[in-house]
C-alpha positions in Angstrom: 67.5 34.0 -83.2 67.5 35.7 -86.6 69.9 38.6 -87.4 67.9 41.8 -88.0 69.4 42.0 -91.6 70.9 39.2 -93.6 72.0 39.7 -97.2 72.8 36.6 -99.1 74.5 36.6 -102.5 72.8 39.8 -103.5 73.1 40.8 -107.2 71.9 44.1 -108.5 72.7 44.9 -112.2 72.1 47.9 -114.4 71.1 47.1 -118.0 72.7 49.9 -120.1 73.4 50.5 -123.8 77.1 49.8 -123.1 76.5 46.5 -121.3 75.4 45.1 -118.0 76.9 47.0 -115.0 77.2 44.6 -112.1 76.8 47.2 -109.3 76.3 44.5 -106.7 77.9 41.2 -107.5 77.2 38.6 -104.9 77.3 40.7 -101.7 76.6 39.0 -98.4 76.7 40.0 -94.7 74.5 40.4 -91.6 73.7 42.9 -88.9 72.4 41.9 -85.4 70.1 43.8 -83.1 71.8 46.9 -81.7 74.9 46.4 -83.8 76.5 49.1 -85.9 78.1 47.8 -89.1 80.0 50.3 -91.3 80.3 49.7 -95.0 83.4 51.3 -96.6 85.0 51.5 -100.0 85.7 53.9 -102.8 82.9 55.8 -104.6 81.1 53.5 -107.0 81.9 50.3 -105.1 78.2 49.5 -104.4 77.7 50.8 -100.8 74.7 53.0 -101.5 73.2 50.6 -104.0 73.3 47.9 -101.4 71.2 50.1 -99.1 68.8 50.9 -101.9 68.5 47.2 -102.7 67.5 46.5 -99.1 64.7 48.9 -99.5 64.0 47.6 -103.1 64.3 51.2 -104.4 66.9 50.4 -107.1 66.6 53.2 -109.8 66.0 52.4 -113.5 67.6 50.7 -115.4 68.8 48.7 -112.4 67.2 45.5 -111.2 67.9 43.0 -108.4 68.6 39.8 -110.4 69.6 37.4 -107.6 70.1 36.8 -103.9 68.0 37.2 -100.8 67.4 40.0 -98.3 66.2 38.8 -94.9 64.7 41.2 -92.4 64.0 39.5 -89.0 63.7 36.2 -90.7 61.4 37.4 -93.5 62.6 37.4 -97.2 62.0 40.9 -98.5 62.4 39.6 -102.1 59.1 37.8 -101.6 57.2 41.0 -100.6 54.8 42.7 -102.9 55.3 46.4 -103.6 52.4 47.2 -101.2 54.1 45.2 -98.4 57.4 47.0 -99.1 55.7 50.4 -98.7 54.6 49.3 -95.2 58.2 48.3 -94.4 59.9 51.5 -95.7 60.0 54.2 -93.1 58.5 51.9 -90.4 60.6 48.8 -89.9 63.4 50.0 -92.1 64.4 53.7 -92.2 67.1 55.5 -94.2 69.1 58.7 -93.5 70.3 60.2 -96.7 73.5 62.2 -97.4 71.9 65.6 -98.0 68.9 66.4 -95.9 67.8 69.3 -98.1 67.2 66.8 -100.9 65.1 64.6 -98.6 63.1 67.2 -96.7 60.3 68.9 -98.6 61.0 72.6 -98.7 57.2 73.4 -99.1 56.2 71.9 -95.8 57.2 72.6 -92.2 59.3 70.1 -90.2 56.2 69.3 -88.1 54.0 68.5 -91.1 56.6 66.1 -92.4 57.2 64.3 -89.1 53.4 64.1 -88.3 52.7 62.6 -91.8 55.3 59.9 -91.2 53.6 58.9 -88.0 50.1 58.9 -89.3 50.9 57.0 -92.5 52.2 54.0 -90.4 50.4 54.3 -87.1 46.8 54.9 -86.0 47.4 58.1 -84.2 45.6 61.4 -83.9 47.4 64.6 -85.1 47.9 65.6 -81.4 49.5 62.2 -80.6 51.7 62.4 -83.7 52.7 66.0 -82.7 53.7 64.9 -79.2 55.7 61.9 -80.6 57.5 64.1 -83.1 58.4 66.8 -80.5 59.7 64.1 -78.2 61.9 62.6 -80.9 63.3 66.0 -81.8 64.2 66.5 -78.1 65.9 63.0 -78.1 68.2 64.1 -80.9 69.1 67.3 -79.0 67.4 69.8 -81.4 67.1 73.1 -79.6 63.5 74.3 -78.9 61.8 71.3 -80.5 58.3 72.8 -80.3 59.4 75.9 -82.2 61.3 73.9 -84.8 58.1 72.0 -85.6 56.8 75.2 -87.3 60.0 75.9 -89.1 60.8 75.1 -92.8 63.9 73.2 -93.8 65.7 76.3 -95.2 65.3 78.0 -91.8 67.5 75.4 -90.1 71.3 74.9 -90.2 72.8 71.9 -91.9 73.4 70.2 -88.5 69.8 70.9 -87.4 68.4 69.5 -90.7 70.5 66.3 -90.2 69.1 66.0 -86.7 65.6 66.3 -88.1 66.5 63.5 -90.6 67.7 61.3 -87.7 64.6 62.0 -85.7 62.4 61.2 -88.7 64.3 57.9 -89.3 64.0 56.8 -85.7 60.4 58.2 -85.2 58.7 54.8 -85.5 61.4 52.7 -83.7 62.7 50.9 -86.8 64.5 47.6 -86.4 67.0 48.6 -89.1 68.5 52.1 -89.8 70.4 52.7 -93.1 72.6 55.7 -92.9 74.2 56.8 -96.2 77.1 59.1 -95.4 74.9 61.2 -93.0 77.6 63.6 -92.0 79.5 64.3 -95.2 78.4 67.9 -95.6 78.9 68.9 -92.0 82.0 70.5 -90.3 84.0 68.3 -87.9 82.4 69.6 -84.7 78.8 69.2 -85.9 79.7 65.9 -87.5 80.8 64.5 -84.1 77.6 65.8 -82.4 75.3 64.3 -85.1 77.1 60.9 -84.9 76.8 60.9 -81.2 73.1 61.6 -81.4 72.5 58.9 -84.0 74.6 56.2 -82.2 73.1 57.0 -78.8 69.5 56.9 -80.2 70.2 53.6 -82.0 71.8 52.0 -78.9 68.9 53.1 -76.7 66.3 51.5 -79.0 68.3 48.5 -80.0 68.1 49.4 -83.7 70.5 47.7 -86.0 72.5 50.2 -88.1 74.1 49.9 -91.5 76.3 53.0 -91.9 77.9 53.9 -95.3 80.9 56.1 -95.0 84.3 57.1 -96.5 85.6 58.3 -93.2 87.7 55.6 -91.6 88.2 57.7 -88.5 84.4 57.6 -87.9 84.4 53.9 -88.5 87.1 53.3 -85.9 85.0 55.3 -83.3 81.5 53.9 -83.8 81.5 50.5 -85.7 81.1 47.1 -84.1 82.0 45.4 -87.4 83.3 46.6 -90.8 82.4 45.5 -94.3 84.9 46.5 -97.0 83.5 46.6 -100.6 85.3 46.9 -103.9 83.7 46.9 -107.4 80.4 45.5 -106.2 81.8 42.8 -104.0 82.7 42.3 -100.3 86.4 41.8 -100.2 86.8 41.7 -96.4 84.7 41.9 -93.2 85.4 41.6 -89.5 85.3 43.3 -86.2 86.6 46.9 -86.1 89.7 45.7 -84.2 90.4 42.9 -86.8 90.0 45.3 -89.8 92.2 48.0 -88.3 94.9 45.9 -86.6 95.0 42.8 -88.9 93.7 43.8 -92.4 94.0 40.8 -94.6 93.0 42.0 -98.1 95.5 44.1 -100.0 92.7 46.6 -100.8 91.9 47.1 -97.1 95.6 47.5 -96.4 95.8 50.2 -99.0 92.8 52.1 -97.6 94.4 52.1 -94.2 97.8 53.1 -95.5 96.2 56.1 -97.3 94.9 57.6 -94.0 97.0 60.8 -93.4 98.5 61.0 -89.9 99.8 64.0 -87.9 103.5 64.0 -87.2 104.8 64.2 -83.6 107.3 66.8 -82.4 110.1 64.2 -82.7 109.1 63.5 -86.3 109.0 67.1 -87.5 112.6 67.1 -88.5 112.4 63.8 -90.3 112.1 63.6 -94.1 108.4 63.9 -95.0 106.9 60.8 -96.7 104.4 61.3 -99.5 100.8 60.1 -98.8 100.3 56.5 -100.0 98.3 56.2 -103.2 97.0 53.0 -104.7 98.0 52.7 -108.3 95.7 51.9 -111.2 91.9 52.6 -111.6 88.7 50.9 -110.5 87.6 48.6 -113.3 84.4 49.4 -115.3 81.4 47.6 -113.9 80.4 46.6 -117.4 83.8 45.0 -118.0 85.0 43.4 -114.8 88.0 41.1 -115.0 87.3 37.3 -114.8 89.3 37.0 -111.6 89.6 39.3 -108.6 88.5 42.8 -109.5 91.4 44.3 -107.5 94.0 42.1 -109.3 95.1 44.8 -111.8 96.0 47.2 -109.0 97.5 44.6 -106.6 101.2 44.3 -106.2 100.9 40.9 -104.5 98.7 39.3 -107.2 99.5 35.8 -108.4 98.3 34.0 -111.6 95.3 32.6 -109.9 94.0 36.1 -109.0 93.6 37.0 -112.6 91.9 33.8 -113.6 89.3 33.1 -110.9 87.2 35.1 -108.4 88.2 34.2 -104.8 85.6 33.1 -102.3 85.6 34.6 -98.8 88.2 32.7 -96.8 87.5 32.5 -93.1 90.4 34.0 -91.0 88.6 33.5 -87.6 85.1 33.3 -86.2 84.2 36.9 -87.3 86.9 37.7 -89.9 87.0 36.8 -93.6 88.7 38.0 -96.7 88.1 37.3 -100.4 91.8 36.9 -101.4 93.6 33.9 -102.8 96.6 34.8 -100.7 94.6 34.0 -97.6 93.3 30.6 -98.7 95.6 28.6 -96.4 94.9 30.7 -93.3 92.0 30.7 -90.7 
């Protein structure tokens, strides 16, 4: 039984005037059918570029220079561009961060959904219309028939994001890539949209790779978590393992930086400043020879600066790329 998605030693580099930026530097993880895996990390760590690499849509001057991307046992790196066009939007769909950028303002919602169906399926316009309306209904969009005739600017942000989810799930993809799909929404709408996306994915058995900064969201919906830093996976494990037993100093720092509400008993206690990791993310064109997090890590040893750590297993589902963990597991 193959995982829906398996990424093995993926390397995506950008060839710039100032040097080679290693946006993805040996990333590897997998997602099983019906599983939700959240990819977290600071901006620029390679989360979105990993998703774009899966679709083989890396923007210029970037290029995938190594590794393999397996979809249901098929290596996408061996696919022609024509074959990849058949994969995109059909077997693999993506929800982008801002729906107004992804939805064409010159066409109605119905026209855009119907086109997606007819490009990949032999369906009449009437059949495509019915399928589109049913999917809008599944994502709880009010008055789906009327919304089919609406233009993107006539819908609220939450409605547009529901349309994006409907479009992404329209053809029952085996893999859904969601790139911070709720960032621009208020908390109430965010919760509703996440519920719709997760419920729709669970019902269809779609594997989900969700990119987010919001660790509260991760704790609610993720089956497993992949933590990235400077183009590499530094830790991965089940949601419980990551939140209760974080092993990499970077993961520990991310969790410590989450603000918490004080209880009534704590109101009179001295307030503690919010934790902040010192230092800066290294330039991707000038990564250190060892662990990229080493210059910011208070627990670093000499080996950390000299050599990149492999992923040390800490259990059946838990691993961390940290020299401090090499004797564990």
